C-alpha positions as CSV (number, residue, x, y, z in Angstrom):
1,M,0.0,0.0,0.0
2,K,2.8,2.3,0.9
3,K,4.6,1.7,-2.4
4,Y,1.4,2.6,-4.4
5,F,0.9,5.8,-2.3
6,I,4.5,7.0,-3.0
7,T,4.2,6.1,-6.7
8,G,0.9,8.1,-6.8
9,L,2.7,11.0,-5.1
10,L,5.6,10.9,-7.6
11,I,3.0,11.2,-10.4
12,W,0.7,13.9,-8.9
13,I,3.3,16.2,-7.1
14,P,5.3,17.2,-10.2
15,L,2.0,17.6,-12.2
16,A,0.5,19.8,-9.4
17,I,3.6,22.0,-9.1
18,T,3.9,22.4,-12.9
19,F,0.2,23.5,-12.9
20,M,0.7,25.9,-10.1
21,V,3.8,27.5,-11.7
22,L,2.0,27.9,-15.0
23,A,-1.0,29.4,-13.3
24,W,1.2,31.8,-11.4
25,I,3.0,32.8,-14.6
26,V,-0.3,33.4,-16.5
27,N,-1.9,35.3,-13.6
28,T,1.3,37.4,-13.4
29,L,1.4,38.2,-17.1
30,D,-2.3,38.8,-17.0
31,Q,-1.6,41.9,-14.8
32,I,-0.2,43.7,-17.8
33,I,-4.0,44.3,-18.7
34,L,-4.1,46.7,-15.8
35,L,-1.8,49.1,-17.8
36,L,-4.6,49.5,-20.3
37,P,-7.2,52.3,-19.7
38,S,-10.1,50.9,-17.6
39,G,-12.6,51.1,-20.5
40,M,-10.4,48.7,-22.5
41,H,-10.3,46.0,-19.8
42,P,-11.9,42.7,-21.0
43,R,-14.3,42.8,-18.0
44,E,-15.6,46.2,-19.1
45,A,-15.8,45.4,-22.8
46,F,-17.1,41.8,-22.6
47,G,-18.4,41.5,-19.0
48,F,-15.9,38.8,-18.1
49,N,-12.1,38.3,-17.8
50,I,-10.3,36.5,-20.5
51,P,-7.6,34.4,-18.9
52,G,-4.3,34.4,-20.9
53,L,-5.0,37.7,-22.7
54,G,-2.1,39.2,-20.7
55,V,0.2,36.4,-21.9
56,V,-0.8,37.2,-25.6
57,M,-0.2,40.9,-25.0
58,T,3.2,40.3,-23.3
59,V,4.3,38.1,-26.3
60,L,3.1,40.7,-28.7
61,I,4.9,43.4,-26.8
62,V,8.2,41.4,-26.7
63,L,7.9,40.7,-30.4
64,F,7.2,44.3,-31.3
65,T,10.2,45.4,-29.1
66,G,12.4,42.9,-30.9
67,L,11.2,44.1,-34.3
68,I,12.0,47.7,-33.4
69,A,15.4,46.9,-31.8
70,A,16.5,44.8,-34.8
71,N,16.8,47.7,-37.2
72,V,19.4,50.6,-37.2
73,L,17.1,53.1,-35.6
74,G,16.1,50.6,-32.9
75,Q,19.8,49.9,-32.2
76,K,20.5,53.5,-31.6
77,L,17.6,53.8,-29.3
78,V,18.9,50.8,-27.3
79,Q,22.3,52.4,-27.1
80,I,20.7,55.7,-25.8
81,W,18.7,53.7,-23.3
82,E,21.7,51.7,-22.0
83,A,23.7,55.0,-21.7
84,M,21.0,56.4,-19.6
85,L,20.9,53.3,-17.3
86,S,24.7,53.3,-17.0
87,R,24.4,56.6,-15.1
88,I,22.4,55.1,-12.3
89,T,24.7,53.3,-10.0
90,V,22.5,50.5,-8.5
91,V,20.5,50.1,-11.7
92,K,23.8,49.9,-13.7
93,S,25.1,46.9,-11.7
94,I,21.9,45.0,-11.8
95,Y,21.1,45.7,-15.4
96,Y,24.5,44.8,-16.8
97,S,24.7,41.6,-14.6
98,V,21.4,40.4,-15.9
99,K,22.3,41.5,-19.4
100,Q,25.5,39.5,-19.3
101,V,23.8,36.3,-18.2
102,S,21.0,36.7,-20.7
103,D,23.5,37.4,-23.5
104,T,25.3,34.2,-22.6
105,L,22.2,32.1,-22.4
106,F,20.6,33.4,-25.5
107,S,23.7,33.7,-27.5
108,S,23.2,33.0,-31.2
109,S,26.7,31.6,-31.6
110,G,25.5,28.5,-29.6
111,Q,28.8,28.3,-27.8
112,A,27.4,29.0,-24.3
113,F,28.1,26.2,-21.8
114,R,29.9,24.0,-24.5
115,K,32.8,23.0,-22.2
116,A,32.9,21.5,-18.7
117,L,35.8,22.8,-16.5
118,L,37.2,21.2,-13.5
119,V,38.4,23.6,-10.8
120,Q,40.3,22.2,-7.9
121,Y,39.1,23.7,-4.7
122,P,40.5,24.1,-2.1
123,R,43.8,24.1,-3.8
124,E,47.3,24.5,-2.4
125,G,48.0,28.1,-1.6
126,S,44.3,29.1,-1.3
127,W,43.0,30.1,2.0
128,T,39.6,29.8,3.6
129,I,37.9,31.7,6.4
């Protein structure tokens, strides 16, 4: 009986956690609708909420941003934006750290994480606290 119960948990727990994470993501992205004027909210226009509409809007905004940034004028706008951000001390450190990680992960060269390295720790001559 215990074996079957654990087997059932091993099936249902990952499924439930996956569902909860996806629901959280959809609910969070649906909050983008709050940026619209109140008259354009789905509840006002149709009388009910449309789950997932925020996800669609987010995807469209990201695609539109990529379309704009991919041309010469958009690249100049990105340079101006990054120059403005680089003048704010705390924002600069966070922004460029996240940018470096995302550039590595989404690199078009496909060379990210191609090699495994072995680092000896602790090694002779190193000190620990």
